[in-house]
Each structure stands twice: as structure tokens, then as C-alpha cells.
N, C-alpha and C positions, 0 to 999 in steps of 0.2 A: 634694331640699333643695341647694344650690350653697351649698358655705363661703363667709361672710365674712370677707375681714379682718380682721383687728386692728393697728387703728391708736392708735396712743398717740402724745398731743402734735399739734405742726406743725412744720415750717421742718425741721432740722435734727434736734430734738430725735425727730420721726417718723422720718427717716431712717433716723437712727443705732438705733434701735429695728429697724423694718422687715431692714437687714441684719442682726441680731442673728438673727431669728425667720425668716429667707426661706425657708432649706430646709425647714423645721417647717411652714411657711405654704404655698410652695407644691407639698406633697405631697399634704396639706389637700384644698385646692383639685382637684386633678389627680383627686384617689382621689372627689370630689364623686359621685353619681349622674349628675342632670344632666349633667355633661360627661363624663361612659365614654359614656352614653348614645348621646348627638351625636358622639362621636368615631369610635366602632362603627360608629354608622350611617352615618359618612363611610364607613371605611374597607371595608366589604360593600355599599357601592353606586354608590362614583367610579367603578370597572372597568363599569357600566354604561353612563356617560356615554357618547355619540359626536357628542353638538356642545357647543360653546356650549348653542345654545336649551335640550340636555337641561339641562343645568347650573341655568338662571337658573330653571327650571321646576318644579327642585326645591329648594322652600325650606330645607328643613331641610338639606339637599349644600348653599346658595349661602349661610347662614348661617356654616357649617365656611369656609369657601374664604374669604369678606369676611373673616372673622373672624382667618385667621392673619395676614392682612397689612395689621390695625387700621382698615379699610374696611367695619365693620358699617354705620354711616349709612346705605351705599349696599344696605340691601336688599331695600330696597322700586322700589329705579331702572331696574328688570330690563332696559330698552331700553338703560339710557345700558349697563348691565355686559353687556348683550350684545353690544354693540357695540367697547368694549373688549377684550373676551377676541375675537371672530371675525376685530376687524382685522388683530389682534400685533403686534408688535412691530419687524419689519424691513424697512418701508416707513416713508418718510420721515412720511407724511402719516396714520399709523396717530394713529386716536384720543388712545392711551396716550402717543405720541409730542409729542401737541400740545398736552398739559395740564402745568403748573410742575408739581402735584403729582403726582410719580415713583412714589410705591407703588402707580400705576392699573400701571404701566408693569414695574414689579418683578410684578405682581403675573397678568395680561395673560403674559406672559416665561416665570413657572412655569409658566399652563398650556398655552401653547405651539398653542393650537387657529388661528390664525391664522400659522404659520410652518413653515416650510418642515422637514422633519419632523416639524412634532410632532403631535399634541399628548403631554405628557409624564403624562398622569396614570395612562397605569396603566402606568408603569415603577417597577424595584420597589420605587425609597428614597423614591417618591412622598407614599404618604401618611404616610411614619414624619416627613417634615419639616415638612408640613402637618402633622399633630400638633402636631408640638415649635413651632413657630409658635403656633399657634393656644393653645394653653398658657401662655404666655407672655406674650403681646399680653389675653388674655380675664383673667386674673390680675393685667395691669397694670389691665385696666379695672373690676375688681371694688376695686381701692386706687382708683383715681380716683373710684368712685362716693363715697367719703367722704371722699381728697385729690385732689383735682383734681393739685398740685403732683409730689402724691410718684408718680404715675402717667408724668409726664413725666420725673421724674427716674428712675424704673424705664425707661423707653424710650431716653431718650438711651442708660444705659449699657452698650444692649444694640446699639441700633443704632447707635452711634459703630465699634464693636470690630467689626462686618462691615463698617463704611465706611470706616476704616483698614487692613483685611487683603482690602480688594479686590483692588489692585493696580493702581489707575487714576491718573492721572495728579491732583498735587494740585489743581489747577480745578476736574475733576470730580468730587472728592472735596467738594468745597465748594457747588459746585453742585447735589449731591443733599441735603447737609443745604441749602441754602436752598432746593431746593425739597420740601423735606418737612416740614409746617409741626408737628409735632408738636417736631423737634427744634429747628425756627428757633424755636420759642416760648420755647425755654430759651436759645439763644444772643443773641437777643433782648434774652430780659428777664435775662440776666446780666451781659451789655454793658450795659443802660440806655438803652436805643433806642429812641427815642419811634416811637408805631405809627406814624405817615408815613415810617419809616426804608422800609417798602417798596417806597412810588413812587419813590427814586431808580432812575438808573438805574442796570443791574447789576451793571457792571463798579464803579460805585461802591461798590457795593455790598458786592463781594468785595472791595477796597481795603480798606473800612471794616474785617471784619468778621475779614481777616487781621491790621491793625496792634491791632484789639483782644483777640483771640486772643494777639499776640505783648506786649502789654503785660501779659496775665495769664499766664502761662505760660512768654515767655521765647523761643515758637516758635509761625508761624502760620499752620502745616498740619498738617489735620487725621491724618493719617499717624501725628501723636505719641499717637491715643488708643487704639493696639495698649496700650498700657499702663492698666491701671486706679486709677497713680494717678495719672493727666493723665484721663482720665473721672474721676473723684470731683470734683477740682477746679474742673469746669465746671461741676458736679451740684452741689457747695456753693453754689456763689457765683450762680448759677440763685436755691436754695431763701433763700440768704440776703439777695439780691437783689426775693423775691417777698415775702418778711415784712417787710423793709423799704415795700413796695407797701401790703401791707395796715395799717399800723403808718400810713401819710401818711392813707392811705382816712378810718380808723377816727377820727381826732386830727381830720380836716376835717369831718370828719361830725357826730363832738363837736362841734368849734367851732359849725359851722352849727347844731346843738340848743341849745346853749348862749346863742345870739344870739336864734335865738327865743322863746325865753322871759322874754324882756325885753318 
């Protein structure tokens, strides 16, 4: 049986409770029998894989591999996943390079089936890295089953730290955020941007994101998120705006019900 995280309240109340109990809850989750069985199976069998086709044909291995990158929903898309892996990332026309969601590129690059010098799944540190990423993302998923906004918040805290430390240019960091749907959701909600915002020219989107972040923190670049305080600021803003949105929807619904009663 998998440990079910405890969520108390919603919004900032739930976030503060989760922060206080994070270590205890993540340890309990990691020690769950189901989680340990999946990770043990991955460690024991990934070294037997010789190709992208081998990986996608082993559902248990593929579940862990995709789960480590937050791509769980693609478990049944075997042809698509095999293409992502076999194309690699070094060619400009590789499938993962043509997708807006850059998690696919990270996934393909990590395994390296289609890249010169790869694959990398038999290197000493590979299994440990997958295990760490899998546990983090699957705990977030378990939390998200009870409160989706908490999942977005936890993901943002982890992902923004990685991006800020990547050493990439400011523009590249921003495009990484913009190409990561869960992160993009956090920023769009925190800044109160409408659904139609995503249809604007990319340069205009980038300019707007920078301006809104500078208004909030005094700095328009992603590199600032190497500090936990700045990550907390954007996450708390996201949770606050989400709560306001929920209240607005609830209020509109109540008004509609009241009108219908007359």
C-alpha cells in the first residue's frame, strides 16, 4: 500500500502545514511497499535494456522512467515515447526538440538512446538519479491527488532551483519555464494572466513575464530563484491568487443559484 499524504486546509494554510511535515511525510511515502517494489525492479532490470524499444516494452520500467520526469500520462503512448527516446536530442529535428514541453527533451537526454556516446542508463549514477527524481515527483503527484495547487507549488520549488542553477542564459531559463506546463501554470496564475496569454508572440510573452516578476520581486530574471526566499514568494503568490480565483468562482456560482431560485 502506498502512503497517502496528509493535507490540512487549502492555499497557504495547506502549504505551511506541508512544509512543517514534509520530511516525515516524504520518508513515509518513500518507505511504502509499492514504491520500493517499483524502484527495486527498476534498479534490477534497467541494465538489461539495450534500446528504446526494450524500455517501452517493459511497462514497469517505463512507468518509473516517465514518472521521474512527470510524464506519467504518456505511459500508454508507446510509439510516441519510443520516438522521443530513439531520436535523442542532438539533432535539430529530433522530436523532443520540436515540442513546446521541454520535459521530453530532458527525458530523452537523460537516457541518451539516440545521442552520440549514449545511452547513459548503465552508468553508475543513473539509477540513483532516476530514483531521486521519481520519488520527488511521485510524492508531488500523491499530494496533487488531494490538492492540485500544492503539487504545482512543490514542483515549482524544486524545478526553479534546478533551472536557476543551470548556468544557462536568462532567456534560456525563461524559455525553459515557459515550455514547462506546470511551471508556466504557476507563473501565469501568480501574475493573473488570462488564458489567451499563451497565444501571444513568444517575445511578447517573455517581456510580460519579466515585467511581472520584476514588479513582484524587484528582479526580472529566473536566476534569482537559487534562493529559497524568492521561490517562496512566487509560490505563495500563486497559492494566494488560486484561492482568490476559487472564491470568485464559488461566489459566481452562488449568485447563479440564488437567481435560479426566484
